C-alpha positions in Angstrom: -12.9 -28.7 -6.9 -13.9 -27.8 -3.4 -14.3 -24.4 -1.6 -13.2 -23.5 1.9 -13.3 -20.6 4.4 -11.1 -19.6 7.4 -12.6 -20.3 10.8 -11.7 -17.0 12.4 -14.9 -15.1 13.4 -16.9 -18.3 12.8 -15.3 -21.0 15.0 -13.1 -19.7 17.8 -10.1 -21.8 19.0 -10.2 -19.9 22.4 -13.9 -20.3 23.0 -15.0 -23.9 22.7 -18.6 -23.1 23.7 -19.8 -22.4 20.1 -17.9 -25.0 18.1 -20.9 -26.9 16.8 -22.8 -23.7 15.8 -19.8 -22.5 13.8 -19.3 -25.7 11.8 -23.0 -25.8 11.2 -22.9 -22.3 9.7 -20.0 -23.3 7.5 -21.8 -26.5 6.3 -25.1 -24.8 5.7 -23.4 -22.0 3.7 -22.1 -24.7 1.3 -18.4 -24.9 2.2 -16.6 -28.2 2.0 -13.6 -27.5 4.3 -11.9 -24.9 6.4 -8.6 -23.0 6.9 -8.2 -23.6 10.7 -6.9 -20.5 12.6 -4.8 -22.3 15.2 -2.8 -19.1 15.4 -5.5 -17.6 17.6 -4.0 -19.6 20.5 -0.7 -17.7 20.3 -1.4 -14.2 18.9 1.1 -12.0 17.2 1.1 -9.5 20.1 2.0 -12.2 22.6 4.8 -13.5 20.5 6.5 -10.1 20.0 6.1 -9.3 23.7 7.6 -12.6 24.7 4.5 -13.8 26.5 4.7 -17.5 27.3 2.0 -19.5 25.5 0.4 -21.5 28.2 -1.6 -23.6 25.7 1.4 -24.9 23.9 3.1 -25.8 27.3 0.5 -28.5 27.7 1.3 -32.1 27.0 0.7 -33.6 23.5 -2.2 -35.6 25.0 -3.8 -32.5 26.5 -3.5 -30.5 23.3 -5.0 -33.2 21.2 -7.9 -33.7 23.7 -8.6 -30.0 23.4 -9.1 -30.3 19.7 -11.3 -33.5 19.9 -14.6 -31.5 20.0 -13.5 -29.5 16.9 -12.7 -32.7 15.1 -16.1 -34.3 16.1 -18.1 -31.2 15.1 -16.4 -31.0 11.7 -17.0 -34.6 11.0 -20.7 -34.3 12.1 -21.2 -31.5 9.5 -19.0 -33.1 6.9 -16.5 -30.2 6.9 -12.8 -31.2 6.3 -9.7 -29.5 7.7 -7.8 -28.7 4.5 -5.3 -26.1 5.7 -4.3 -24.2 8.9 -2.6 -21.0 10.1 0.4 -21.5 12.4 1.3 -18.8 14.9 3.1 -15.8 13.4 5.8 -14.4 13.5 7.6 -17.7 13.2 11.0 -16.5 14.5 12.2 -14.0 17.1 15.9 -13.2 17.6 15.9 -13.7 21.3 15.9 -16.7 23.7 14.0 -18.2 25.3 11.3 -16.5 23.3 12.3 -18.1 20.0 12.2 -21.6 21.6 8.6 -20.9 22.6 7.7 -20.0 19.0 9.5 -23.1 17.6 7.6 -25.3 20.0 4.3 -23.8 19.1 5.0 -24.5 15.4 5.9 -28.1 16.1 2.7 -28.5 18.2 0.6 -26.9 15.4 2.0 -29.4 12.9 1.1 -32.2 15.3 -2.5 -30.9 15.6 -2.8 -30.7 11.8 -1.8 -34.4 11.7 -4.5 -35.3 14.2 -7.1 -33.3 12.3 -6.1 -34.8 8.9 -5.2 -31.3 7.8 -2.8 -31.7 4.9 -1.4 -28.1 4.7 -0.2 -25.6 7.3 0.9 -22.0 6.5 4.2 -21.1 8.3 4.9 -17.6 7.3 8.5 -16.8 6.2 10.3 -14.5 8.6 11.0 -10.9 7.7 11.4 -7.6 9.6 10.1 -4.1 9.0 10.9 -1.7 6.3 13.9 0.0 8.0 15.3 -3.0 9.9 14.8 -5.6 7.2 17.4 -8.4 7.3 20.0 -8.4 4.5 18.9 -10.9 1.8 21.6 -13.5 2.7 20.8 -13.4 6.4 17.0 -13.5 5.8 17.6 -16.6 3.6 19.8 -18.3 6.3 17.3 -17.6 9.1 14.4 -19.0 7.1 16.2 -22.1 5.7 17.3 -22.9 9.3 13.8 -22.4 10.7 12.0 -24.4 8.1 14.6 -27.2 8.3 13.9 -27.6 12.0 10.3 -28.4 11.2 10.9 -31.1 8.6 11.0 -34.1 10.9 7.7 -33.0 12.5 6.1 -32.5 9.1 7.2 -35.9 7.9 6.0 -37.6 11.1 2.5 -36.2 10.8 2.4 -36.1 6.9 1.8 -32.4 6.7 3.0 -30.0 4.0 4.4 -26.7 5.1 3.5 -23.7 2.9 5.3 -20.4 2.6 3.3 -17.3 1.7 3.9 -14.0 -0.2 4.3 -11.2 2.3 4.3 -7.3 2.3 5.6 -4.5 4.5 4.5 -0.9 5.0 6.3 2.4 5.5 4.7 5.8 5.8 1.4 4.6 4.4 3.0 2.9 1.4 3.1 -0.9 0.8 6.1 -2.8 -0.5 6.7 -6.4 -1.3 8.5 -8.4 1.4 9.8 -11.9 1.4 8.4 -14.2 -1.3 6.4 -11.4 -2.9 8.6 -12.1 -5.9 7.6 -15.6 -7.2 11.2 -16.3 -8.3 12.2 -16.0 -4.6 9.3 -18.2 -3.6 10.3 -20.8 -6.1 13.9 -20.8 -4.9 12.8 -21.3 -1.3 10.5 -24.2 -2.0 12.9 -26.0 -4.3 15.8 -25.6 -1.8 13.7 -26.8 1.1 12.3 -29.8 -0.7 15.8 -30.8 -1.6 16.8 -30.6 2.0 13.8 -32.6 3.0 14.5 -35.2 0.3 10.8 -35.1 -0.7 8.0 -32.6 -1.6 7.4 -31.4 2.0 7.1 -27.7 1.2 4.8 -25.8 -1.2 3.3 -22.3 -1.6 0.2 -20.5 -0.4 -0.6 -17.7 -2.8 -2.3 -14.8 -1.1 -4.4 -12.7 -3.5 -4.6 -9.6 -1.3 -0.9 -9.5 -0.5 -0.1 -9.8 -4.2 -2.3 -6.8 -4.9 -0.7 -4.8 -2.2 2.8 -5.6 -3.6 1.6 -4.5 -7.0 2.1 -7.9 -8.6 0.2 -9.2 -11.6 -1.9 -12.1 -10.2 -1.9 -14.1 -13.4 1.9 -14.0 -13.9 2.5 -14.9 -10.3 0.3 -18.0 -10.5 1.9 -19.1 -13.7 5.4 -18.7 -12.3 4.6 -20.8 -9.2 3.3 -23.6 -11.4 3.0 -26.9 -9.6 4.4 -25.4 -6.4 1.1 -23.7 -5.8 -0.8 -25.9 -3.3 -3.2 -23.7 -1.4 -4.8 -20.2 -1.5 -5.7 -17.3 0.7 -8.4 -15.6 -1.4 -9.5 -12.1 -0.4 -9.8 -8.5 -1.7 -8.7 -5.0 -0.7 -8.5 -1.4 -1.9 -4.9 -1.7 -2.9 -3.8 0.3 0.2 -4.8 -1.8 3.2 -4.8 -5.5 4.0 -8.6 -5.5 4.5 -9.4 -9.2 3.8 -12.7 -8.4 2.0 -15.0 -10.6 -0.1 -14.1 -10.7 -3.8 -15.5 -7.9 -5.9 -15.6 -5.5 -2.9 -12.0 -4.3 -3.7 -9.9 -4.0 -6.8 -8.3 -7.4 -7.3 -8.6 -8.5 -11.0 -10.6 -11.7 -10.4 -10.8 -12.5 -14.1 -7.0 -12.8 -14.2 -7.1 -14.8 -11.0 -9.6 -17.3 -12.5 -7.7 -17.5 -15.8 -4.4 -18.1 -14.0 -5.8 -21.0 -12.0 -7.4 -22.5 -15.1 -4.2 -22.2 -17.2 -1.9 -23.6 -14.5 -4.2 -26.6 -14.0 -4.9 -25.9 -10.3 -7.0 -28.6 -8.8 -6.8 -27.6 -5.1 -9.3 -25.9 -2.8 -10.5 -22.4 -3.3 -10.0 -21.1 0.3 -11.3 -17.7 1.4 -9.4 -15.7 4.0 -12.2 -13.2 4.7 -12.7 -13.2 8.4 -12.4 -9.4 8.6 -15.2 -9.0 6.1 -17.6 -10.8 8.4 -17.2 -8.0 10.9 -18.9 -5.6 8.4 -22.2 -7.4 8.8 -24.5 -7.7 11.8 -24.5 -11.1 13.5 -28.0 -11.6 12.3 -26.9 -11.8 8.7 -23.6 -13.6 9.1 -25.1 -16.8 7.7 -26.4 -15.0 4.6 -23.1 -13.3 4.1 -21.3 -16.7 4.2 -23.8 -18.0 1.6 -22.9 -15.1 -0.7 -19.2 -16.0 -0.3 -19.9 -19.6 -1.0 -21.8 -18.6 -4.2 -18.8 -16.6 -5.3 -16.6 -19.6 -4.7 -18.9 -21.9 -6.7 -18.8 -19.4 -9.6 -15.0 -19.5 -9.5 -15.1 -23.3 -9.7 -17.5 -23.2 -12.6 -15.3 -20.9 -14.6 -12.0 -22.7 -13.7 -13.4 -26.1 -14.6 -15.5 -25.0 -17.5 
């Protein structure tokens, strides 16, 4: 079993000047692969404001050439691209803005294919607490959006992953789309039936599960073989802090037991970019080594 870490705050997709340094840090810390934050090229704020993403307006050839140095550095330091973050939100109810989002998702899948990145997280769409879509409309919007990505996913042999989400209101956190694993299972099975093959799977986010007050063991067991990748991070149960394990209140014993009992053989990927901001730059390398050690301990306990 391998371990991975997200590239945010280590390797920037908007600043190519420190690519090699970032992959070197990841390699020396002991990670095997990365969760590539392609979403940094089309941030949340730009999407909701309708800002046109100049990067994704480029030709396919220009986009792939931009990522060539990332691919070369990763290969040099023997770090694989295992999964990636697509831009989010993945749908906006206004044109031409939504066409821009859809194009960015298709281009992201193309980049994943070029990088031999097997999985990409495309978040399911939901609105806020008060203006949340009715369940039947939320289902329709998401099924239509994901269906439009099937051909691109097949072309580049990429698996699209949904994720458990949450929403907040007046300081309280509530489960949003796919926070109930029964709903997640329904989405994945329906989309794979539409695709005619296993082209969709699930990314289980430990921090989001805690915020939605879900039992981590039961969730993992209910997902079963649909669980393909992970976003591993901790929090205080009140905020989406993206901390290292054991610095919040996630029950890591139940997490490890769940992965062991479900027979999970994938990568243990940490989504802990925020935690790196806690430490001075001078100790970032040591902090990554600590995170890697936690990952190796998880592997030992899951495989033991």
